[in-house]
N, C-alpha and C positions, 0 to 999 in steps of 0.2 A: 504494500500500500504506500502510496506517495502522499506528500503533503496535501495536495488538492483533494485526494480521495478522503482523507481523514476529515478535512474541513467540510466536505460535502456531506459525509455521514453524520457529523456532529450537527450541522445545520438542519439536516433532515429530522433529527431527534430533538430539535429546538434547543440545542446546547450551544453555549458560547465559548469559543476557543480563546483562551487568554494567551497562552504561549504554546508553541509546537516546535519540536526539534526532532527531525527524523534522522536517525543514525543507521549504520549498516545492519546492526543486529537488534536494535530496540528503538523505542520512541519515548521522548519526554513530552508529556501533555498536561497542561493546566487547563481545566475546562469547568465552566459553570453549568451545573445540571439542574434543570427545573424539577420541582417536587414530584411531578407526574411521571418522571422517567427514573427508573431505578438504575443505580450504578452498575449492577450486574447485567441489566439489559443493554446499556450503552457499551459495556466492555464486550459483551457477546457480539454486538454489531461490529465493533472495531477489530475484534480478534478473528473475524472470519466466520462467525456463526451464520448459517444460511437457512433458508426455508424454501419450500415449493408450495405454491398455492395456485391452482389452475392446471394448465396443460403445458407440457414441454414436449416438443417433437425432436427426436434424434434422427438425423438423415444419414444412413449408412451408404448412400449413393451406390446402391446395388452391390455392395461389397459384403459377402457373407462373413468375412473375417473382421468386419468393423468393430472397433473397441471404443467404448465411451467410459471415461473415468470422471467421477465426481469427487473432488477432494475439498474438505473443509477443515479449517484449523480449530473449529469449535463445534458446537452442537448443530445438528441439521434436522429440521422438523419438516414433516410432510403433512399438509392439511388434509382433512377428510375430503373425499371425492376428487383428489388431485389425480392427474393421469400422466403417464410417461408413454409416449407412442414412438415406436421404432419403425420408421418407414420401410426398411428392408423387409422385416418380418411381416409387417402388415400387408405388403405387396404379395408375399408368398402365401399367406394364410388369411384370406379375406374373412 
């Protein structure tokens, strides 16, 4: 994550960045967090926690050996009724 990404995520959570210093292996961040946002929630967002809500389509481009890797540095949640559609398999097995 770079400086602008951290600032964008903090802005999205309505948090105000006081100071930010991005180093090679860690980050120094001074941030004001509103009462409605928990520190753990903000850190989950900044540490790479992710979620899936809705539909994501993976396109194997007709390659039966296509591999998709999802990597998250934190928790990963999948909302109820979410779908992951793989185009290659869907084309073979309607």
